[in-house]
py3Dmol code that shows the C-alpha trace and the ligand (Angstrom):
import py3Dmol

protein = """\
ATOM      1  CA  MET A   1       0.000   0.000   0.000  1.00  0.00           C
ATOM      2  CA  LEU A   2       1.442   3.349  -1.046  1.00  0.00           C
ATOM      3  CA  GLN A   3      -0.130   5.155   1.938  1.00  0.00           C
ATOM      4  CA  GLU A   4       1.943   2.987   4.314  1.00  0.00           C
ATOM      5  CA  LYS A   5       5.255   4.041   2.773  1.00  0.00           C
ATOM      6  CA  ARG A   6       7.511   6.269   4.873  1.00  0.00           C
ATOM      7  CA  LEU A   7      10.991   5.922   3.347  1.00  0.00           C
ATOM      8  CA  PHE A   8      11.103   7.120  -0.258  1.00  0.00           C
ATOM      9  CA  LEU A   9      14.325   6.398  -2.119  1.00  0.00           C
ATOM     10  CA  PHE A  10      14.263   8.680  -5.138  1.00  0.00           C
ATOM     11  CA  ASP A  11      16.389   8.667  -8.232  1.00  0.00           C
ATOM     12  CA  ILE A  12      16.930  12.302  -9.302  1.00  0.00           C
ATOM     13  CA  ASP A  13      17.386  12.766 -13.074  1.00  0.00           C
ATOM     14  CA  GLY A  14      14.299  11.789 -15.070  1.00  0.00           C
ATOM     15  CA  THR A  15      12.407  11.058 -11.837  1.00  0.00           C
ATOM     16  CA  VAL A  16      11.990  14.235  -9.734  1.00  0.00           C
ATOM     17  CA  ALA A  17      13.895  16.616 -12.029  1.00  0.00           C
ATOM     18  CA  LEU A  18      15.618  16.902 -15.369  1.00  0.00           C
ATOM     19  CA  GLY A  19      18.882  18.840 -15.359  1.00  0.00           C
ATOM     20  CA  ASP A  20      18.121  22.148 -13.624  1.00  0.00           C
ATOM     21  CA  THR A  21      14.331  21.823 -13.813  1.00  0.00           C
ATOM     22  CA  LEU A  22      12.401  20.391 -10.879  1.00  0.00           C
ATOM     23  CA  PHE A  23       9.274  18.519 -12.009  1.00  0.00           C
ATOM     24  CA  ASP A  24       5.834  19.784 -11.053  1.00  0.00           C
ATOM     25  CA  GLY A  25       4.720  17.887  -7.936  1.00  0.00           C
ATOM     26  CA  SER A  26       8.211  16.980  -6.617  1.00  0.00           C
ATOM     27  CA  ALA A  27       8.397  19.701  -3.929  1.00  0.00           C
ATOM     28  CA  GLU A  28       4.805  18.937  -2.836  1.00  0.00           C
ATOM     29  CA  LEU A  29       5.608  15.218  -2.571  1.00  0.00           C
ATOM     30  CA  PHE A  30       8.727  15.848  -0.439  1.00  0.00           C
ATOM     31  CA  ALA A  31       6.647  18.156   1.831  1.00  0.00           C
ATOM     32  CA  HIS A  32       3.899  15.540   2.143  1.00  0.00           C
ATOM     33  CA  ILE A  33       6.426  12.821   3.041  1.00  0.00           C
ATOM     34  CA  ARG A  34       7.839  15.079   5.775  1.00  0.00           C
ATOM     35  CA  ALA A  35       4.320  15.847   7.052  1.00  0.00           C
ATOM     36  CA  ILE A  36       3.507  12.138   7.519  1.00  0.00           C
ATOM     37  CA  GLY A  37       6.744  11.540   9.446  1.00  0.00           C
ATOM     38  CA  GLY A  38       8.554  10.001   6.494  1.00  0.00           C
ATOM     39  CA  ARG A  39      11.904  10.629   4.887  1.00  0.00           C
ATOM     40  CA  SER A  40      13.083  11.291   1.339  1.00  0.00           C
ATOM     41  CA  VAL A  41      16.541  10.026   0.460  1.00  0.00           C
ATOM     42  CA  PHE A  42      18.041  10.551  -2.973  1.00  0.00           C
ATOM     43  CA  ILE A  43      20.082   7.656  -4.319  1.00  0.00           C
ATOM     44  CA  THR A  44      21.970   8.389  -7.479  1.00  0.00           C
ATOM     45  CA  ASN A  45      24.459   6.581  -9.660  1.00  0.00           C
ATOM     46  CA  ASN A  46      25.772   9.932 -10.852  1.00  0.00           C
ATOM     47  CA  SER A  47      29.258   9.950  -9.372  1.00  0.00           C
ATOM     48  CA  THR A  48      30.334  13.280 -10.901  1.00  0.00           C
ATOM     49  CA  LYS A  49      28.690  15.388  -8.173  1.00  0.00           C
ATOM     50  CA  SER A  50      29.514  15.415  -4.463  1.00  0.00           C
ATOM     51  CA  ARG A  51      26.795  15.236  -1.822  1.00  0.00           C
ATOM     52  CA  ARG A  52      27.466  18.903  -0.969  1.00  0.00           C
ATOM     53  CA  ALA A  53      26.871  19.849  -4.625  1.00  0.00           C
ATOM     54  CA  TYR A  54      23.452  18.140  -4.454  1.00  0.00           C
ATOM     55  CA  VAL A  55      22.504  20.065  -1.294  1.00  0.00           C
ATOM     56  CA  GLU A  56      23.329  23.290  -3.193  1.00  0.00           C
ATOM     57  CA  LYS A  57      21.401  22.153  -6.272  1.00  0.00           C
ATOM     58  CA  PHE A  58      18.284  21.419  -4.174  1.00  0.00           C
ATOM     59  CA  ALA A  59      18.645  24.761  -2.335  1.00  0.00           C
ATOM     60  CA  LYS A  60      18.196  26.503  -5.712  1.00  0.00           C
ATOM     61  CA  TRP A  61      14.779  24.810  -5.885  1.00  0.00           C
ATOM     62  CA  ASN A  62      14.043  26.071  -2.325  1.00  0.00           C
ATOM     63  CA  ILE A  63      14.228  22.501  -1.005  1.00  0.00           C
ATOM     64  CA  GLU A  64      16.163  22.242   2.220  1.00  0.00           C
ATOM     65  CA  THR A  65      18.301  19.100   2.511  1.00  0.00           C
ATOM     66  CA  ASP A  66      21.552  18.068   4.129  1.00  0.00           C
ATOM     67  CA  GLU A  67      24.313  15.745   2.960  1.00  0.00           C
ATOM     68  CA  SER A  68      22.796  12.734   4.738  1.00  0.00           C
ATOM     69  CA  ASP A  69      19.799  12.969   2.348  1.00  0.00           C
ATOM     70  CA  PHE A  70      21.999  11.950  -0.601  1.00  0.00           C
ATOM     71  CA  ILE A  71      23.579   8.550  -1.191  1.00  0.00           C
ATOM     72  CA  THR A  72      25.672   8.694  -4.362  1.00  0.00           C
ATOM     73  CA  ALA A  73      27.345   5.665  -5.944  1.00  0.00           C
ATOM     74  CA  SER A  74      30.768   7.123  -5.157  1.00  0.00           C
ATOM     75  CA  TYR A  75      29.790   7.709  -1.508  1.00  0.00           C
ATOM     76  CA  ALA A  76      28.474   4.117  -1.212  1.00  0.00           C
ATOM     77  CA  THR A  77      31.736   2.900  -2.790  1.00  0.00           C
ATOM     78  CA  CYS A  78      33.760   4.863  -0.219  1.00  0.00           C
ATOM     79  CA  LEU A  79      31.762   3.293   2.633  1.00  0.00           C
ATOM     80  CA  HIS A  80      32.211  -0.185   1.168  1.00  0.00           C
ATOM     81  CA  LEU A  81      35.966   0.260   0.640  1.00  0.00           C
ATOM     82  CA  LYS A  82      36.377   1.683   4.124  1.00  0.00           C
ATOM     83  CA  ASN A  83      34.795  -1.454   5.603  1.00  0.00           C
ATOM     84  CA  ALA A  84      36.255  -4.069   3.269  1.00  0.00           C
ATOM     85  CA  TYR A  85      39.768  -2.709   2.549  1.00  0.00           C
ATOM     86  CA  ALA A  86      40.879  -1.068   5.793  1.00  0.00           C
ATOM     87  CA  GLY A  87      44.659  -0.793   5.819  1.00  0.00           C
ATOM     88  CA  LYS A  88      44.931  -2.048   2.236  1.00  0.00           C
ATOM     89  CA  LYS A  89      45.982  -0.165  -0.872  1.00  0.00           C
ATOM     90  CA  VAL A  90      43.365   0.578  -3.523  1.00  0.00           C
ATOM     91  CA  PHE A  91      44.172   1.454  -7.151  1.00  0.00           C
ATOM     92  CA  VAL A  92      41.763   4.108  -8.441  1.00  0.00           C
ATOM     93  CA  LEU A  93      40.741   4.835 -12.004  1.00  0.00           C
ATOM     94  CA  GLY A  94      38.707   7.995 -11.545  1.00  0.00           C
ATOM     95  CA  THR A  95      38.687  11.766 -11.303  1.00  0.00           C
ATOM     96  CA  ARG A  96      40.967  13.682  -8.946  1.00  0.00           C
ATOM     97  CA  SER A  97      37.910  14.587  -6.890  1.00  0.00           C
ATOM     98  CA  PHE A  98      36.980  10.881  -6.500  1.00  0.00           C
ATOM     99  CA  VAL A  99      40.556  10.085  -5.370  1.00  0.00           C
ATOM    100  CA  ARG A 100      40.299  12.944  -2.853  1.00  0.00           C
ATOM    101  CA  GLU A 101      36.914  11.700  -1.583  1.00  0.00           C
ATOM    102  CA  LEU A 102      38.375   8.201  -1.042  1.00  0.00           C
ATOM    103  CA  ARG A 103      41.369   9.607   0.840  1.00  0.00           C
ATOM    104  CA  GLU A 104      39.056  11.689   3.038  1.00  0.00           C
ATOM    105  CA  PHE A 105      37.456   8.398   4.085  1.00  0.00           C
ATOM    106  CA  GLY A 106      40.875   7.158   5.192  1.00  0.00           C
ATOM    107  CA  ILE A 107      41.294   4.846   2.207  1.00  0.00           C
ATOM    108  CA  ASP A 108      44.867   4.301   1.002  1.00  0.00           C
ATOM    109  CA  ALA A 109      44.144   5.273  -2.615  1.00  0.00           C
ATOM    110  CA  THR A 110      46.820   5.244  -5.313  1.00  0.00           C
ATOM    111  CA  THR A 111      46.719   6.020  -9.035  1.00  0.00           C
ATOM    112  CA  ARG A 112      49.897   4.015  -9.787  1.00  0.00           C
ATOM    113  CA  PRO A 113      50.170   0.258 -10.454  1.00  0.00           C
ATOM    114  CA  GLU A 114      52.038  -0.401  -7.203  1.00  0.00           C
ATOM    115  CA  PRO A 115      52.887  -3.990  -6.181  1.00  0.00           C
ATOM    116  CA  ASP A 116      50.849  -4.086  -2.940  1.00  0.00           C
ATOM    117  CA  VAL A 117      47.474  -3.025  -4.421  1.00  0.00           C
ATOM    118  CA  ALA A 118      44.574  -5.175  -3.113  1.00  0.00           C
ATOM    119  CA  CYS A 119      41.734  -3.802  -5.194  1.00  0.00           C
ATOM    120  CA  VAL A 120      41.033  -1.891  -8.407  1.00  0.00           C
ATOM    121  CA  VAL A 121      38.119   0.558  -8.260  1.00  0.00           C
ATOM    122  CA  ALA A 122      36.801   2.385 -11.315  1.00  0.00           C
ATOM    123  CA  GLY A 123      34.473   5.374 -11.418  1.00  0.00           C
ATOM    124  CA  PHE A 124      33.105   7.791 -13.982  1.00  0.00           C
ATOM    125  CA  ASP A 125      36.157   9.665 -15.228  1.00  0.00           C
ATOM    126  CA  ASP A 126      35.985  12.699 -17.501  1.00  0.00           C
ATOM    127  CA  GLU A 127      39.754  13.077 -17.012  1.00  0.00           C
ATOM    128  CA  LEU A 128      40.393   9.593 -18.442  1.00  0.00           C
ATOM    129  CA  THR A 129      43.704   8.969 -20.241  1.00  0.00           C
ATOM    130  CA  TYR A 130      45.000   5.908 -22.070  1.00  0.00           C
ATOM    131  CA  GLN A 131      47.751   5.643 -19.460  1.00  0.00           C
ATOM    132  CA  LYS A 132      45.135   5.223 -16.696  1.00  0.00           C
ATOM    133  CA  VAL A 133      43.423   2.442 -18.662  1.00  0.00           C
ATOM    134  CA  MET A 134      46.806   0.742 -19.250  1.00  0.00           C
ATOM    135  CA  ASP A 135      47.675   0.984 -15.545  1.00  0.00           C
ATOM    136  CA  ALA A 136      44.316  -0.556 -14.557  1.00  0.00           C
ATOM    137  CA  CYS A 137      44.874  -3.379 -17.064  1.00  0.00           C
ATOM    138  CA  GLU A 138      48.386  -3.927 -15.689  1.00  0.00           C
ATOM    139  CA  VAL A 139      47.165  -4.252 -12.085  1.00  0.00           C
ATOM    140  CA  LEU A 140      44.285  -6.546 -13.066  1.00  0.00           C
ATOM    141  CA  GLN A 141      46.578  -8.874 -15.038  1.00  0.00           C
ATOM    142  CA  THR A 142      49.637  -8.963 -12.783  1.00  0.00           C
ATOM    143  CA  HIS A 143      48.123  -8.777  -9.266  1.00  0.00           C
ATOM    144  CA  SER A 144      45.606 -10.953  -7.460  1.00  0.00           C
ATOM    145  CA  VAL A 145      43.071  -8.158  -6.858  1.00  0.00           C
ATOM    146  CA  ASP A 146      39.353  -7.504  -6.532  1.00  0.00           C
ATOM    147  CA  PHE A 147      37.731  -5.390  -9.240  1.00  0.00           C
ATOM    148  CA  LEU A 148      35.027  -2.909  -8.180  1.00  0.00           C
ATOM    149  CA  ALA A 149      33.286  -0.026  -9.897  1.00  0.00           C
ATOM    150  CA  THR A 150      30.950   2.736  -8.719  1.00  0.00           C
ATOM    151  CA  ASN A 151      28.036   2.267 -11.156  1.00  0.00           C
ATOM    152  CA  PRO A 152      27.080   0.120 -14.167  1.00  0.00           C
ATOM    153  CA  ASP A 153      25.461   2.935 -16.217  1.00  0.00           C
ATOM    154  CA  LEU A 154      26.741   2.834 -19.780  1.00  0.00           C
ATOM    155  CA  ARG A 155      25.953   6.404 -20.739  1.00  0.00           C
ATOM    156  CA  CYS A 156      25.558   9.732 -19.043  1.00  0.00           C
ATOM    157  CA  PRO A 157      23.168  12.395 -20.446  1.00  0.00           C
ATOM    158  CA  TYR A 158      25.026  15.357 -21.961  1.00  0.00           C
ATOM    159  CA  SER A 159      24.119  18.530 -23.854  1.00  0.00           C
ATOM    160  CA  PHE A 160      24.406  16.847 -27.282  1.00  0.00           C
ATOM    161  CA  GLY A 161      23.117  13.419 -26.180  1.00  0.00           C
ATOM    162  CA  PHE A 162      25.286  11.021 -24.160  1.00  0.00           C
ATOM    163  CA  ILE A 163      28.899  10.496 -23.095  1.00  0.00           C
ATOM    164  CA  PRO A 164      30.483   7.251 -21.771  1.00  0.00           C
ATOM    165  CA  ASP A 165      29.675   6.609 -18.099  1.00  0.00           C
ATOM    166  CA  CYS A 166      31.469   4.258 -15.693  1.00  0.00           C
ATOM    167  CA  GLY A 167      29.885   1.118 -17.199  1.00  0.00           C
ATOM    168  CA  ALA A 168      31.203   1.950 -20.673  1.00  0.00           C
ATOM    169  CA  ILE A 169      34.701   2.716 -19.352  1.00  0.00           C
ATOM    170  CA  CYS A 170      34.640  -0.651 -17.537  1.00  0.00           C
ATOM    171  CA  ARG A 171      33.588  -2.454 -20.720  1.00  0.00           C
ATOM    172  CA  MET A 172      36.792  -1.302 -22.406  1.00  0.00           C
ATOM    173  CA  ILE A 173      38.809  -2.791 -19.551  1.00  0.00           C
ATOM    174  CA  SER A 174      36.635  -5.931 -19.263  1.00  0.00           C
ATOM    175  CA  ALA A 175      37.016  -6.639 -22.969  1.00  0.00           C
ATOM    176  CA  THR A 176      40.791  -6.449 -22.511  1.00  0.00           C
ATOM    177  CA  VAL A 177      41.317  -8.411 -19.281  1.00  0.00           C
ATOM    178  CA  ASP A 178      38.280 -10.731 -19.653  1.00  0.00           C
ATOM    179  CA  ARG A 179      36.927  -9.878 -16.226  1.00  0.00           C
ATOM    180  CA  GLU A 180      33.845  -7.955 -15.008  1.00  0.00           C
ATOM    181  CA  PRO A 181      33.828  -5.611 -12.028  1.00  0.00           C
ATOM    182  CA  MET A 182      31.386  -5.786  -9.145  1.00  0.00           C
ATOM    183  CA  PHE A 183      29.313  -2.607  -9.322  1.00  0.00           C
ATOM    184  CA  ILE A 184      28.426  -0.902  -6.020  1.00  0.00           C
ATOM    185  CA  GLY A 185      25.715   1.539  -7.224  1.00  0.00           C
ATOM    186  CA  LYS A 186      22.194   0.683  -8.344  1.00  0.00           C
ATOM    187  CA  PRO A 187      21.031  -2.054  -9.048  1.00  0.00           C
ATOM    188  CA  ASP A 188      23.181  -3.551  -6.272  1.00  0.00           C
ATOM    189  CA  ARG A 189      20.970  -3.895  -3.183  1.00  0.00           C
ATOM    190  CA  ARG A 190      23.739  -2.602  -0.910  1.00  0.00           C
ATOM    191  CA  ILE A 191      22.753   1.030  -1.544  1.00  0.00           C
ATOM    192  CA  VAL A 192      19.150   0.370  -0.351  1.00  0.00           C
ATOM    193  CA  ASP A 193      20.342  -1.645   2.667  1.00  0.00           C
ATOM    194  CA  LEU A 194      22.583   1.294   3.566  1.00  0.00           C
ATOM    195  CA  CYS A 195      19.580   3.681   3.537  1.00  0.00           C
ATOM    196  CA  LEU A 196      17.493   1.317   5.705  1.00  0.00           C
ATOM    197  CA  ALA A 197      20.349   0.974   8.207  1.00  0.00           C
ATOM    198  CA  GLU A 198      20.884   4.753   8.363  1.00  0.00           C
ATOM    199  CA  THR A 199      17.216   5.765   8.688  1.00  0.00           C
ATOM    200  CA  GLY A 200      15.762   2.890  10.724  1.00  0.00           C
ATOM    201  CA  PHE A 201      12.706   2.392   8.487  1.00  0.00           C
ATOM    202  CA  SER A 202      11.565  -1.128   7.565  1.00  0.00           C
ATOM    203  CA  ARG A 203      11.734  -2.674   4.100  1.00  0.00           C
ATOM    204  CA  ALA A 204       7.910  -2.776   3.987  1.00  0.00           C
ATOM    205  CA  GLU A 205       7.788   0.992   4.611  1.00  0.00           C
ATOM    206  CA  THR A 206      10.219   1.637   1.752  1.00  0.00           C
ATOM    207  CA  LEU A 207       9.465   2.628  -1.847  1.00  0.00           C
ATOM    208  CA  VAL A 208      12.183   2.863  -4.499  1.00  0.00           C
ATOM    209  CA  VAL A 209      11.209   5.437  -7.158  1.00  0.00           C
ATOM    210  CA  GLY A 210      12.970   5.840 -10.490  1.00  0.00           C
ATOM    211  CA  ASP A 211      12.768   6.199 -14.268  1.00  0.00           C
ATOM    212  CA  ARG A 212      15.183   3.434 -15.276  1.00  0.00           C
ATOM    213  CA  LEU A 213      14.427  -0.262 -15.160  1.00  0.00           C
ATOM    214  CA  TYR A 214      17.908  -1.834 -15.115  1.00  0.00           C
ATOM    215  CA  THR A 215      19.234   0.425 -12.331  1.00  0.00           C
ATOM    216  CA  ASP A 216      16.407   1.971 -10.233  1.00  0.00           C
ATOM    217  CA  ILE A 217      13.670  -0.656 -10.417  1.00  0.00           C
ATOM    218  CA  LEU A 218      16.011  -3.648 -10.386  1.00  0.00           C
ATOM    219  CA  CYS A 219      17.737  -2.163  -7.327  1.00  0.00           C
ATOM    220  CA  GLY A 220      14.460  -2.144  -5.376  1.00  0.00           C
ATOM    221  CA  VAL A 221      13.627  -5.650  -6.607  1.00  0.00           C
ATOM    222  CA  ASN A 222      17.089  -6.900  -5.546  1.00  0.00           C
ATOM    223  CA  ALA A 223      16.622  -5.312  -2.115  1.00  0.00           C
ATOM    224  CA  GLY A 224      13.136  -6.780  -1.621  1.00  0.00           C
ATOM    225  CA  ALA A 225      11.472  -3.344  -1.497  1.00  0.00           C
ATOM    226  CA  GLU A 226       8.460  -2.161  -3.502  1.00  0.00           C
ATOM    227  CA  THR A 227       9.228  -0.091  -6.577  1.00  0.00           C
ATOM    228  CA  CYS A 228       7.603   2.689  -8.572  1.00  0.00           C
ATOM    229  CA  LEU A 229       8.457   3.534 -12.176  1.00  0.00           C
ATOM    230  CA  LEU A 230       7.842   7.103 -13.374  1.00  0.00           C
ATOM    231  CA  LEU A 231       7.531   7.562 -17.125  1.00  0.00           C
ATOM    232  CA  THR A 232       9.290  10.956 -17.263  1.00  0.00           C
ATOM    233  CA  GLY A 233      12.701   9.525 -18.112  1.00  0.00           C
ATOM    234  CA  GLU A 234      14.155   6.604 -19.962  1.00  0.00           C
ATOM    235  CA  ALA A 235      11.654   3.730 -19.690  1.00  0.00           C
ATOM    236  CA  THR A 236       8.225   3.316 -21.241  1.00  0.00           C
ATOM    237  CA  ARG A 237       5.332   1.105 -20.121  1.00  0.00           C
ATOM    238  CA  GLU A 238       6.251  -1.299 -22.961  1.00  0.00           C
ATOM    239  CA  ASP A 239       9.861  -1.509 -21.711  1.00  0.00           C
ATOM    240  CA  ALA A 240       8.522  -2.394 -18.238  1.00  0.00           C
ATOM    241  CA  ASP A 241       6.296  -5.137 -19.689  1.00  0.00           C
ATOM    242  CA  ALA A 242       9.223  -6.605 -21.611  1.00  0.00           C
ATOM    243  CA  GLU A 243      11.432  -7.237 -18.552  1.00  0.00           C
ATOM    244  CA  ASP A 244      11.253 -10.338 -16.371  1.00  0.00           C
ATOM    245  CA  TYR A 245      11.015  -8.137 -13.247  1.00  0.00           C
ATOM    246  CA  HIS A 246       8.302  -5.506 -12.870  1.00  0.00           C
ATOM    247  CA  PRO A 247       7.722  -2.318 -10.896  1.00  0.00           C
ATOM    248  CA  ASP A 248       4.910  -2.558  -8.309  1.00  0.00           C
ATOM    249  CA  TYR A 249       3.550   0.823  -9.442  1.00  0.00           C
ATOM    250  CA  ILE A 250       3.799   2.829 -12.655  1.00  0.00           C
ATOM    251  CA  PHE A 251       2.784   6.507 -12.925  1.00  0.00           C
ATOM    252  CA  GLU A 252       3.018   9.070 -15.704  1.00  0.00           C
ATOM    253  CA  ASN A 253       4.923  11.496 -13.479  1.00  0.00           C
ATOM    254  CA  VAL A 254       5.763  12.494  -9.919  1.00  0.00           C
ATOM    255  CA  LYS A 255       2.535  14.522  -9.599  1.00  0.00           C
ATOM    256  CA  LYS A 256       0.466  11.393 -10.221  1.00  0.00           C
ATOM    257  CA  LEU A 257       2.540   9.561  -7.600  1.00  0.00           C
ATOM    258  CA  LEU A 258       1.809  12.391  -5.134  1.00  0.00           C
ATOM    259  CA  GLY A 259      -1.937  11.939  -5.709  1.00  0.00           C
ATOM    260  CA  ALA A 260      -1.666   8.193  -5.132  1.00  0.00           C
ATOM    261  CA  VAL A 261       0.432   8.574  -1.968  1.00  0.00           C
ATOM    262  CA  LYS A 262      -2.204  10.979  -0.616  1.00  0.00           C
ATOM    263  CA  GLY A 263      -4.870   8.413  -1.486  1.00  0.00           C
ATOM    264  CA  GLU A 264      -6.636  10.776  -3.891  1.00  0.00           C
TER     265      GLU A 264
END
"""
ligand_1 = """\
1
MG
Mg 17.174 8.595 -13.746
"""
view = py3Dmol.view(width=600, height=400)
view.addModel(protein, "pdb")
view.setStyle({"model": 0}, {"cartoon": {"style": "trace"}})
view.addModel(ligand_1, "xyz")
view.setStyle({"model": 1}, {"stick": {}})
view.zoomTo()
view.show()
């Protein structure tokens, strides 16, 4: 039942906003969730923006948030690495800001193929060079290491269309070393489990809301939470029918979801 939901895990782009434009109904839905004692958390595979940058973006829409309201794929990766690779060296293929974020978490991050590396982690990287790709391939072929990546998205929306996202960068490496990374972002259930642990809400009270089937909806399905597809982004009703997993709810847009949550 939608009226019983209290923890709403929203995707951002294509779901509650598109670029700099907040969708009609989003602010009202967040206010309603607060009024019923619930919580909105934004989970995004976009690893180019920091959590602080999202707080500032939402402030421009007059929506007050703090950093704990945003779980990005890079943040979830930092938490995972901090737990699983304490005291170990991690080779990073990513932006300088991602390397900095990892180091701020106390992770021993290097960008060189050093002999004592325990794990390779790849993220979206708009500073990518062939040398970085070669170094990642060297570590993966000469060391016994784990291979992780922030998010499986193949393409990232851009002014003229799309640019390669983390998933596409990883495909180049996978095709070379014949090995796939484990992706930490959606659809891995870890990111939902993290939100449940941090907020204290139950799985039954949780709704995962998004516009993409293979990341947002599959993430909720993997985590055993109910899901809601909004048709303002990538997927159509036909796409949803064609998959072997299905969202529990489908609405045209966030405004229609607001009406349903209110029981109108
Ligand atoms: Mg989206």
